[in-house]
N, C-alpha and C positions, 0 to 999 in steps of 0.2 A: 560516576555520580553526574547529577545534572550542572550545567554550567552556563554562565552569561557573559557575552562579550561587550563591555560599555569603550566607546571610542571618542576621544577629543581630537580635535585638530580636523583640516578639510582633506588630506592625502588619501584616506582610505575608509572603508567601513569595513565591519567585520562581525560574523556571525558564529558563535560557538557551537558545536555539535557533540556528537557522543567522544568520548576519552580527551575532551580538551585539557590541554595542558595550563594548569593554572598559574598566573604570572604575569609579569607587566612586560609590554613589548612597543620598543618604540621603532615606527615605521616611518622611514624617509623615502619620498618618491621623487626620483630623478627623470624619469621618463617613461610615459604612457604605452601601451603597446597599441600600434593602430596596424588597419589594414590598407594595402596600398589602392589607389586610385588613379586610374588613368583615363584622359579626355580626348575623343578625336577633334580637328579642326571643324569649325562651325560649318554646318550643311544648309547653304542657300536653299530654301523650299521647304524645310522642317522635316517632320517623320514621313512624309510621303514622296520625298524626293529620292529617286535614284542615286547610286555612288559608284558605279562602274561594275565591272566584272574582275573577278578573281578569286585569292585565297588569301584567307587570312589565318594565320598561325597565331595560336597562343599558347606558351610554355609555361608552367607554373614551377617553382623551384622543387627539384626534387623527383618531378614527374618523367617518365623514362623517353617519352616522347610528346611532342607538340600536338595539340589539338588542332585539326585543319578544319576551317567554315568555308565552303564552296558559295561564292557569293554570283549569283546570277546577273546580267544585264538588267533584267527587269527587276529584280530585287530593291525594295525601298529601304530606307535605314531602318525602319519598323521590323521590315523582314530580317535585317542582318540582327538586330536585336534580339529577334524571336529564335533564330538560329543559333546564337551564341548561348543564350539560355538552356535550349533544349539539348546542347550537347554536353552539359555538366564537365564544363572545362575548369573548374575551380575557380571562378569568375561571376559575378551577376552582372548583366548588361542593362542598361537604361537610359533614356533619352531626356536630357535638360536643354530646354531654351533658355539662352543668354543675353536675347535681345540682337545678336548678330547673325544668329543662327541655331540649329539644333546641334547638339553634341551627343556623341554616342560615349556614354560613360561606363567605364569596366572598375567595379570593385571587388577585391579579392574574396572569397567567402570565408576567410579565416584573417585574423589579425597575426602578426610577427614577421620576423624577417624570412622565416622558413616558408611562407605563402606568396612570397613576391613573384611578380610574374612579368614576362617579355609579351607584347602583342606587335605581329610583324605583318603589315597589309603588303601584298606585292605591287607590281607598278600599275595594276591594270585598277588598285584603289587607293590610288596617290590622293583622292578626295577626303580619306580617312588617317590622314597623317595624325599620330599619337604622340601625347606628351603624358609624363607623369604629374600628377597633381598632389599627391600625397604619398611619400615613399612608405613601405611597409618597415614597421621596427619593431623591436621588441620591448617589452617594460623593464626598465630598470629601478632597482629600489633595494632598500636595506633594511633588514630587521635586526634590532640591537646592533647595528653597525656592521652586520654580515652583508657584503653586496652580493645581491641575487639577482637573476633575470627569469623572465617569463616570457611566452608567447601570447599569453593573455593577460589581459587586467584582473581575473578573478583566478586567486591562488590558494590551493588548497593543501600544499605540502612544506610551507614555509613554518607555519604554528601548527604542531600536532592537535587536530581537532578542531581547527578554526578554519573558516573560510574568508580570506581575505578578497576584498574587492577594490582595486586602486581606481580613484575618482579624479585626481586632481594632480596636474605637472606642473613644475614653474614654467614661467613665461620664458621666452628665448633670453630676454635681457638675463633674468634670474639664473636661468641654467649657465649663461657664459660667465656669471660670477661664481658659478659653484654652488648656487641655494637650490635647498630640496623643500618639497611641501613636506610638512611633517605631521603625524599623527601619534597619539597614545593610546593603545590598547591595551585595557585592564580586562583581563579572564577571571572570573571568581565564580566561587560555587553558587548556584541558583537554589537557594533554600526555599524560596517559593515554590519552584517546579516540583521539587523535590517533596515538600509538604504535600502538594496536589496530589501527585503520583501514591503517595503513603495513603492519604485520604482515600484516592479511588481503590486502592486495595482493600480497605476496609467496607468502603458501599458495597464492591461487590461481594465480598465475604456475607453480608448482612443482607443483601439480596438475594442471594442463593439461600439463607437460612428462612426468608419470608417465604418464596416459592416454593419450598419443600413443604412448610408448614402449611401453605394454603391448600396443597396439593392432596396431601394425606392427611389432613384435619378431621374430627369426628365432632360432630355437637349432639351431647348428650341429651341437651333439653328436646330437641326434633327429632334426634334419633336417626340423623342426615350424616353419610359418611361423604368426604370428599373423593374426587374421580380415583385418585391412585391411593386411596386409602389403603394400609396394609401392604402397600410394595414394597418389597424388601431390598429392591436396587435403590431406592431414593432413600430409604435409611441407611445404607452402605456409604452412600454419597456424603452424606451430611457427616456422618460419622469419621470418615476419613479427612474429609475439609477439617472438622473440628479438631483431630489428632495433629494435624498438620501446625495448625495456630498456636497449639498449647506447648508444642514439642521444644525441644532445646536443641538447637544448630550445634553440630559437632564443630571445633573450630579451634585454632590455636588459642594460647592464653593470651588475655587482653582484647579479644575480640567480643563482639557483641552477639550472643547468642539467645535471645529470647526478645520476642517483640516487645515485651513489657519494656525493655530497655528504652526503647523509642516511641514510649507512649499508647502503645496500641496492647489491649490487656480484654479478655473474654470477660462479658457481664454473666448477670445472675441468669439473664433471658436466654443465654446462648449466643447473643450477638456479640460483636468486636465494639469497644469504646476506644475513641483517639483521642489523646490529650495532646493538643497541636503544641502547646508550651513547652512539654516535655521531649516531642519530638525535634523541635526547634534547639534545643539544647545539646541533646545527642548528636544532632547534625552538625552544630556549630563547634562541638567539640571533636568530631571525626566524619566527615562526611563519608570517606573513602569506607569506613567500618560499618556504617548503616547501609550504604550500597551493596557491600559484600554481603551483609544479613539477608537484605531482599534479594538480591539479582545474583548471587554465585552460582553458576551452573557446573563446576567442577564434581567430579564424584556422582554419588546417588544417594538416597535416601536424607538423611538428616545432615550429611554434608554439604549438600545445597542450601541455597538461600530459600526463605519463607515463599517468594513471589516465584522462584524457581520451580519449586516443588508444587505450586498451586497451577503453574503450566503444565507438567508432565501429569497432574491429576487428570485437569481437563482433557487433554489429549487422550488418555486413556480411557475416557468416558464418552467423548464425542467423536472420535476419530473413526475412521472406516471399519476397523475391527474393535471399536470400542466397546466398553459394557453395555453403554445404550443401544447400539446398533444390534449387539448380538441378543439384548433382550429384547428388542422390536422384533428381530426374526423368529424368537421364541414364540412370541405373542401371535405373531401371523401364523405360524405353524399352527399353533393350538386352534386359532380361529378355522384354519382349512380343515384340520383334523375334525372339529365341531360340525363344520360345514359339511364334509364327508360322511358323517355319522348322520347327521339330519337328513342328507340326501336317502341314504340307506334305510333309515326308519321311515321315510315318507313312500319308499316305494314298495317295504313291507305292509304298510298300513294299505296302500292302494292296492295290493294284491290280497291282503287280508279282507277288504270291503267286497272286492270281486266275488271272493267266495261265499262269505255272508249273502251277498246279493243272490248268487246262484242256488245257494242252500234255500234260501227264503222263497226264491222262484219255484224250486222244487216242492217244498213243502206247501206252497199256496197252491199249486196244482195238485198235489195229494188232497188236500184239504176239499177241493171245488168237486174232485171226483168222488169222494166220500159222502158229499152233501148230496151230490145227484144221486148215489146209491141209495141214500138213505130215505130220499124223496120218493123213487121209484119203488121201494121197499114198502114204504107206507101206503101209496097208492095201490100195490097189490094185497097187502093186507086188508084195507078197506072195502076190497070186492069180496073176501070171502065170507 
């Protein structure tokens, strides 16, 4: 069932997702996770100044071996930065000007103690003496009194189905005094989201009914049929969909088994009606039962939820091997067969035409001959 998380206090935010555990949770933040930051000594001359030559070694906790950056005598501070970034050493390099010069600053790519690193320049790079300005650390917090740690400030495994984001830690003085920054997280059923989803189910069904009616309509007054009037596949589709929404779900005693239990019922015109007040009442009484009535995917047929069955029907229709694809292939085969028959008929007609022309030409030649003979005979007779 859909859920929503409401937070009071400044220590954390929360977002409820699928399967969120309904309840109240006290979140106390002792320390935020931080990424290590290390800066070099100030380099007079800025980013274009050279810094010596040698090798810079960067070792991230847990890595098998350090990453070595070779610095040539002609390399500027900007060149060193670019070489570090190109090496994918687990740190990001940048140049910061603090008024006394340019400093090469290295920041760990991730927060948490496990991402701490050491950077060691050899003697030829003494100008890049590094010191840590921020220590890598894990987040420390508690949920309902249970102490927990995390390498990041975004935690998805402390409360089932809820993502916590730690946002504020106590000051140094507060931490020294054992104080924490606290938040209260309330995870509740999201009735509005569930109602919207149920209404979307109804709207989708009614849209299907409307489309099928439009495509198969027949206007008796004008004696005009719609494009797919008489198409049996569409009649089958709407029949199967209707059978689902009027069916009774197979379920244990006490479960919701008919859509009408949640305010959804078939109307005289074949569409579905939606009673929001009745849905809200059913959802308030048992959100889990409503969720199972729609979304239960276990088993098959009437054992599944109504929405799950509609999904199965849709897949059987529009899938690669679905009914509509098969019907389309059948129609294409029929069109090809008719095209072939038309081509054959045209070839026979053409042959027949040639035959008639040849016969006509022969008859015409014979007629001309007979006429000439008649004229000759008439002339001969006239001389007698």
